PAKOL-247740 format. One record per residue (C-alpha): residue number from 0; x, y, z. Coordinates in Angstrom, 3 decimals, decimal comma. Example, Ala and Ser with C-alpha at 12.3 -4.5 7.8 and 13.67 -1.06 7.14 Angstrom:
<pts>
   i       px       py       pz
   0   12,300   -4,500    7,800
   1   13,670   -1,060    7,140
</pts>
This chain:
<pts>
   i       px       py       pz
   0  -41,438   16,005   22,134
   1  -42,507   12,384   22,242
   2  -44,691   10,663   24,899
   3  -41,552    8,987   26,189
   4  -39,307   12,024   26,775
   5  -41,738   14,953   27,033
   6  -41,232   15,679   30,793
   7  -37,434   14,890   30,873
   8  -36,726   17,379   28,090
   9  -39,219   20,016   29,301
  10  -37,310   23,300   30,087
  11  -37,588   24,361   33,780
  12  -38,753   27,892   34,894
  13  -36,871   29,581   37,683
  14  -39,401   31,765   39,464
  15  -42,948   31,406   40,769
  16  -44,146   34,333   38,683
  17  -43,144   32,578   35,454
  18  -44,690   29,334   36,788
  19  -48,137   31,071   36,780
  20  -47,802   31,845   33,090
  21  -49,806   29,345   30,894
  22  -47,034   29,589   28,263
  23  -44,818   27,614   30,622
  24  -47,040   24,507   30,457
  25  -47,399   21,609   27,969
  26  -50,148   19,020   27,702
  27  -49,554   15,610   29,369
  28  -49,833   12,976   26,642
  29  -53,084   11,136   26,402
  30  -51,450    7,785   26,927
  31  -50,117    8,627   30,388
  32  -51,947    7,993   33,720
  33  -52,828   10,265   36,622
  34  -52,243    8,688   40,014
  35  -53,684   10,162   43,214
  36  -53,565    9,241   46,849
  37  -55,210   10,834   49,816
  38  -55,823    9,842   53,444
  39  -59,533    9,318   54,117
  40  -60,516   11,106   57,201
  41  -57,359   13,097   57,199
  42  -59,018   16,091   58,949
  43  -60,202   14,090   61,881
  44  -56,646   12,366   62,085
  45  -54,953   15,720   62,084
  46  -57,257   17,198   64,684
  47  -56,430   14,140   66,846
  48  -52,724   15,173   66,643
  49  -51,650   12,690   63,988
  50  -50,511   15,236   61,330
  51  -47,079   13,560   61,140
  52  -48,684   10,202   60,253
  53  -50,824   11,902   57,636
  54  -47,725   13,655   56,095
  55  -45,720   10,410   56,121
  56  -48,382    8,558   54,153
  57  -48,574   11,275   51,520
  58  -44,718   11,240   51,166
  59  -44,775    7,367   51,144
  60  -46,868    7,448   48,023
  61  -44,125    9,364   46,260
  62  -41,197    7,411   47,639
  63  -42,697    4,021   46,871
  64  -43,272    4,938   43,276
  65  -39,734    6,498   42,927
  66  -38,215    3,226   44,317
  67  -40,313    1,074   41,983
  68  -39,147    3,061   38,898
  69  -35,372    3,678   39,465
  70  -33,903    6,185   37,244
  71  -37,247    7,385   35,817
  72  -38,129   11,092   36,128
  73  -41,650   10,976   37,557
  74  -43,486   14,295   38,008
  75  -45,126   14,373   41,353
  76  -46,536   16,904   43,848
  77  -47,194   16,584   47,643
  78  -50,431   17,770   49,064
  79  -50,073   17,215   52,790
  80  -52,508   14,295   53,134
  81  -51,658   12,751   49,844
  82  -49,840   13,010   46,499
  83  -50,514   13,403   42,883
  84  -48,367   12,198   39,993
  85  -48,399   11,255   36,346
  86  -46,719    8,167   34,876
  87  -46,268    6,860   31,335
  88  -48,059    3,595   30,376
  89  -44,859    1,468   30,461
  90  -44,509    2,264   34,219
  91  -48,094    2,237   35,185
  92  -48,204   -1,520   36,495
  93  -45,117   -1,039   38,744
  94  -46,470    2,354   40,070
  95  -49,931    0,822   40,691
  96  -48,399   -2,113   42,775
  97  -46,185    0,372   44,726
  98  -49,261    2,516   45,739
  99  -51,318   -0,524   46,642
 100  -48,509   -1,599   48,837
 101  -48,605    1,791   50,591
 102  -52,373    1,504   50,969
 103  -51,873   -1,762   52,649
 104  -49,107   -0,309   54,902
 105  -51,285    2,617   55,853
 106  -53,766    0,147   57,490
 107  -51,064   -2,044   59,046
 108  -48,867    0,772   60,443
 109  -51,263    3,554   61,267
 110  -54,788    2,167   61,020
 111  -55,592    4,709   58,408
 112  -57,257    4,204   55,043
 113  -55,289    5,570   52,057
 114  -57,450    6,098   48,986
 115  -55,604    5,311   45,816
 116  -56,805    5,929   42,252
 117  -55,811    6,191   38,622
 118  -57,376    7,931   35,674
 119  -56,154    7,826   32,070
 120  -55,024   11,296   30,919
 121  -57,228   10,885   27,766
 122  -60,253   10,701   30,127
 123  -59,134   13,800   32,015
 124  -58,373   15,873   28,840
 125  -61,828   15,380   27,494
 126  -63,181   17,445   30,388
 127  -60,198   19,661   31,616
 128  -56,816   20,229   30,122
 129  -53,981   18,563   32,140
 130  -50,929   20,692   31,663
 131  -47,593   20,440   33,278
 132  -44,491   22,579   33,927
 133  -41,151   22,224   35,743
 134  -40,165   24,648   38,525
 135  -36,487   24,636   39,415
 136  -36,118   24,748   43,185
 137  -32,383   24,009   43,191
 138  -29,548   22,861   40,862
 139  -30,514   19,256   41,653
 140  -34,316   19,527   42,243
 141  -37,190   20,427   39,885
 142  -40,748   20,438   41,139
 143  -43,686   19,431   38,865
 144  -46,533   21,893   38,618
 145  -49,976   21,493   37,022
 146  -52,489   23,831   35,494
 147  -55,703   23,697   33,526
 148  -58,063   21,964   35,984
 149  -57,158   18,413   34,918
 150  -55,521   17,326   38,113
 151  -58,420   18,757   40,251
 152  -60,918   16,836   37,946
 153  -58,963   13,574   38,281
 154  -58,858   13,912   42,008
 155  -62,547   14,480   42,346
 156  -63,387   11,671   39,780
 157  -61,332    9,238   42,031
 158  -63,249   10,364   45,139
 159  -66,669   10,136   43,553
 160  -66,394    7,199   41,205
 161  -65,266    3,750   42,400
 162  -64,432    2,814   38,752
 163  -61,231    4,844   39,084
 164  -60,109    3,649   42,542
 165  -57,403    0,962   42,824
 166  -58,259   -2,153   44,885
 167  -55,779   -4,921   45,374
 168  -56,879   -8,339   43,911
 169  -54,784  -10,042   46,523
 170  -52,240   -9,136   49,235
 171  -49,684   -6,798   47,531
 172  -45,927   -6,982   47,964
 173  -44,734   -4,671   50,719
 174  -43,935   -1,164   49,504
 175  -40,287   -0,230   49,245
 176  -39,914    3,053   51,345
 177  -36,093    3,022   51,421
 178  -35,079    6,675   51,685
 179  -38,236    7,907   53,324
 180  -37,116    9,742   56,482
 181  -38,690   11,886   59,134
 182  -35,676   12,660   61,250
 183  -35,673   16,454   61,736
 184  -37,173   18,221   64,683
 185  -40,119   20,502   63,820
 186  -38,546   23,567   62,255
 187  -39,417   26,762   64,182
 188  -40,518   29,702   61,993
 189  -37,684   32,149   61,225
 190  -40,190   34,845   62,246
 191  -43,475   34,561   64,206
 192  -45,657   32,388   61,907
 193  -45,412   29,564   59,505
 194  -48,364   29,700   57,154
 195  -49,881   26,932   55,050
 196  -51,709   28,672   52,268
 197  -53,924   27,441   49,464
 198  -55,330   29,836   46,878
 199  -57,737   28,967   44,037
 200  -58,911   31,367   41,392
 201  -62,579   31,280   40,813
 202  -63,976   30,486   37,313
 203  -66,416   33,457   37,669
 204  -63,607   35,960   38,527
 205  -63,379   38,985   36,300
 206  -59,591   38,103   36,048
 207  -58,991   34,499   35,230
 208  -56,781   31,916   36,687
 209  -53,110   32,408   36,068
 210  -53,363   36,232   36,334
 211  -54,927   35,870   39,841
 212  -52,015   33,594   40,870
 213  -49,512   35,975   39,459
 214  -51,182   38,869   41,414
 215  -51,098   36,732   44,597
 216  -47,474   35,954   44,163
 217  -46,708   39,656   43,510
 218  -48,623   40,721   46,638
 219  -46,844   38,091   48,746
 220  -43,523   39,542   47,491
 221  -44,629   43,048   48,386
 222  -45,667   41,946   51,905
 223  -42,954   39,404   52,776
 224  -40,104   40,251   50,342
 225  -38,175   37,829   48,155
 226  -38,581   34,025   48,506
 227  -35,360   33,867   50,604
 228  -37,090   36,199   53,075
 229  -40,196   34,146   53,498
 230  -38,612   30,686   53,191
 231  -40,032   28,613   56,079
 232  -36,684   26,864   56,824
 233  -33,667   28,581   58,424
 234  -30,282   26,914   58,595
 235  -30,240   27,555   62,329
 236  -33,668   25,916   62,699
 237  -32,709   22,603   61,224
 238  -31,821   20,223   64,037
 239  -31,920   16,383   63,795
 240  -34,284   14,730   66,199
 241  -32,928   12,415   69,045
 242  -35,992   11,721   71,178
 243  -37,855    8,536   70,608
 244  -41,204   10,378   70,327
 245  -39,904   12,546   67,429
 246  -38,568    9,623   65,559
 247  -41,781    7,464   66,121
 248  -43,634    8,303   62,886
 249  -40,792    6,809   60,748
 250  -40,124    3,853   62,931
 251  -43,758    2,885   62,939
 252  -44,232    3,106   59,224
 253  -40,856    1,549   58,246
 254  -41,228   -1,421   60,583
 255  -44,934   -2,024   61,193
 256  -44,976   -5,817   61,525
 257  -41,568   -6,171   63,102
 258  -41,088   -7,663   66,471
 259  -40,529   -5,290   69,414
 260  -36,831   -6,222   69,417
 261  -36,442   -5,483   65,701
 262  -38,298   -2,215   65,953
 263  -36,074   -1,246   68,866
 264  -33,059   -2,127   66,762
 265  -34,365    0,119   63,857
 266  -35,063    2,982   66,412
 267  -31,529    2,733   67,807
 268  -30,006    2,702   64,296
 269  -31,892    5,804   63,342
 270  -30,944    7,534   66,639
 271  -27,273    6,535   66,109
 272  -27,306    7,873   62,526
 273  -28,775   11,217   63,766
 274  -26,250   11,502   66,471
 275  -23,401   10,919   63,935
 276  -25,063   13,390   61,439
 277  -25,236   15,979   64,161
 278  -21,576   15,641   64,781
 279  -20,602   15,550   61,187
 280  -22,510   18,740   60,421
 281  -21,213   20,513   63,397
 282  -17,633   19,812   62,401
 283  -18,193   20,320   58,661
 284  -16,783   16,845   57,803
 285  -16,941   15,077   54,444
 286  -18,002   11,497   55,086
 287  -19,366    8,878   52,676
 288  -18,987   11,312   49,773
 289  -21,382   13,855   51,585
 290  -20,086   17,293   52,492
 291  -21,991   17,521   55,794
 292  -21,009   21,096   56,307
 293  -23,243   21,944   53,290
 294  -26,008   19,526   53,964
 295  -28,349   21,838   55,683
 296  -28,209   24,447   52,968
 297  -28,833   21,732   50,364
 298  -31,890   20,625   52,335
 299  -33,237   24,173   52,455
 300  -32,697   24,696   48,728
 301  -34,586   21,380   47,832
 302  -37,661   22,157   49,895
 303  -41,046   22,289   48,021
 304  -42,340   25,389   49,825
 305  -44,101   26,985   46,756
 306  -45,826   25,273   43,902
 307  -48,909   25,105   41,683
 308  -51,309   22,095   41,137
 309  -54,347   23,867   39,863
 310  -54,160   25,878   42,999
 311  -51,316   27,879   44,612
 312  -49,785   26,125   47,478
 313  -47,262   27,841   49,742
 314  -45,660   27,228   53,142
 315  -44,180   30,600   54,132
 316  -42,794   32,344   57,189
 317  -43,553   35,818   58,368
 318  -44,420   38,077   61,192
 319  -47,819   38,322   62,668
 320  -48,145   41,778   61,111
 321  -47,320   40,352   57,719
 322  -49,878   37,565   58,227
 323  -52,549   40,199   58,996
 324  -51,678   42,211   56,007
 325  -51,926   39,007   53,809
 326  -55,193   38,077   55,269
 327  -56,664   41,548   54,543
 328  -55,638   41,300   50,963
 329  -56,924   37,809   50,447
 330  -60,241   38,752   52,211
 331  -60,621   41,740   49,886
 332  -60,054   39,597   46,845
 333  -62,266   36,846   48,123
 334  -65,140   39,257   48,827
 335  -64,810   40,738   45,285
 336  -65,225   37,229   43,855
 337  -61,618   36,676   42,348
 338  -60,410   33,891   44,623
 339  -61,106   31,655   47,545
 340  -58,399   30,600   50,086
 341  -57,516   28,396   52,912
 342  -54,950   29,399   55,642
 343  -53,430   27,448   58,541
 344  -51,145   29,417   60,970
 345  -48,471   27,624   63,061
 346  -45,194   28,636   64,484
 347  -43,200   25,699   63,010
 348  -42,984   23,423   60,096
 349  -42,631   19,661   59,540
 350  -40,073   18,101   57,077
 351  -40,416   14,734   55,467
 352  -37,525   13,713   53,352
 353  -37,113   11,679   50,186
 354  -33,452   10,445   50,024
 355  -32,618    8,834   46,687
 356  -28,944    9,773   47,070
 357  -27,687   11,830   50,012
 358  -24,947   13,246   47,859
 359  -26,996   15,011   45,220
 360  -30,511   13,592   44,877
 361  -32,821   14,412   47,855
 362  -36,197   16,203   48,136
 363  -37,851   17,610   51,223
 364  -41,583   17,964   51,614
 365  -42,710   20,626   53,931
 366  -46,059   21,472   55,613
 367  -47,086   23,566   58,554
 368  -47,124   21,738   61,890
 369  -50,343   20,960   63,533
 370  -52,230   20,394   60,376
 371  -50,912   22,616   57,649
 372  -52,349   21,924   54,126
 373  -54,960   19,560   55,509
 374  -56,582   22,235   57,709
 375  -55,984   24,894   55,068
 376  -57,928   22,655   52,603
 377  -60,781   22,335   55,089
 378  -60,898   26,129   55,489
 379  -60,853   26,557   51,689
 380  -63,685   23,990   51,287
 381  -65,799   25,861   53,803
 382  -65,216   29,032   51,955
 383  -66,128   27,563   48,583
 384  -69,273   25,979   49,963
 385  -70,395   29,445   51,423
 386  -69,712   31,093   48,106
 387  -71,706   28,369   46,246
 388  -74,528   28,835   48,615
 389  -74,535   32,618   48,194
 390  -74,527   32,101   44,452
 391  -77,457   29,734   44,595
 392  -79,471   32,193   46,695
 393  -78,546   34,975   44,302
 394  -79,487   32,895   41,284
 395  -82,930   31,920   42,749
 396  -83,652   35,560   43,700
 397  -82,658   36,708   40,181
 398  -84,776   34,030   38,599
 399  -87,765   34,980   40,802
 400  -87,384   38,588   39,812
 401  -87,261   37,783   36,142
 402  -90,367   35,582   36,429
 403  -92,568   38,278   37,725
 404  -94,359   40,265   35,029
 405  -95,320   43,953   35,466
 406  -98,923   42,898   36,038
 407  -97,783   40,820   39,113
 408  -95,962   43,757   40,651
 409  -97,612   44,857   43,957
 410  -99,471   48,183   43,667
 411  -98,219   51,143   45,560
 412 -100,588   52,153   48,428
 413 -102,777   55,110   47,654
</pts>
């Protein structure tokens, strides 16, 4: 494979178990770039009830780059409060401008700060391997996955070193967000719970990385059943939104500087499109080359509810008893030092849609309502910090014990 076609010609794997196998991954070429965005202060924003705004900005990063590079196959992954992607050098300038446009829009539309950064893959690979695979979600949609620690390293480097953060030299052109939609009502769980789960294998674990993920995937299968059984979206649960409040996040982002009249017109157009879409789907009509009777199943199939980006990320549905069983398993593996995890429990999910072509090219980014991946990541960070503190305490105690000679040992009382 050459640098130019390596991802486009990469064979896709069809199940999550195979995706956790290192043999499915290839190295990203050194001349490519890692691009990362994340909302600064996303936890506080989510806790203030702005989880839709946070999700929309993460999705906007992807949509803006895809629109800036029409026809290009760009590997990306959605993280809830941001996104990660890799681009070849000949697309870097256009992708950079698109992301800076989104950064500017985040401030204008939402009053939020979107951190944007770029790291040459050559820099990443000197420290941690950046490896990539394709996961086939549907006939039309393949999800990028990353392994090796490189994506995590690049993300932390951007957060800690201003050298790798992108700042506009002047006002950027407005980002093109055509196709970015948030028009579905929050999707109720097909069971009791919708779980946003993040699992990371620990470097010190007796069983290393990929094997831990395969074990977790296998255990989830034993508890919840096949992916179809724990998919967080049901056909019956997909309903287009018609209330102004539910459509507000998209309207605000897509028309931040428009006049009140222009914004009202945009709102009215989205409402009318949703009303027509509801009728078309109910009647099973084919309009504009789209089979609306099959549109909901197509959305469900092209939803990114399970993926790997150095950590295992899943949005899954289950009963409260299944949630308890999963937590018991994760706690046991966490206590034994194999993994750390973050979990957020809701009763519904949020869909953000990337529509390149409504007929056969649309992707749907999912997160748990109420905070999802952002609060799961907070939970994971707290757990990792506790483990690090426990390890430091253990290390200091062990060092102290080793430093004491037999002569220093206290005498037993007579």
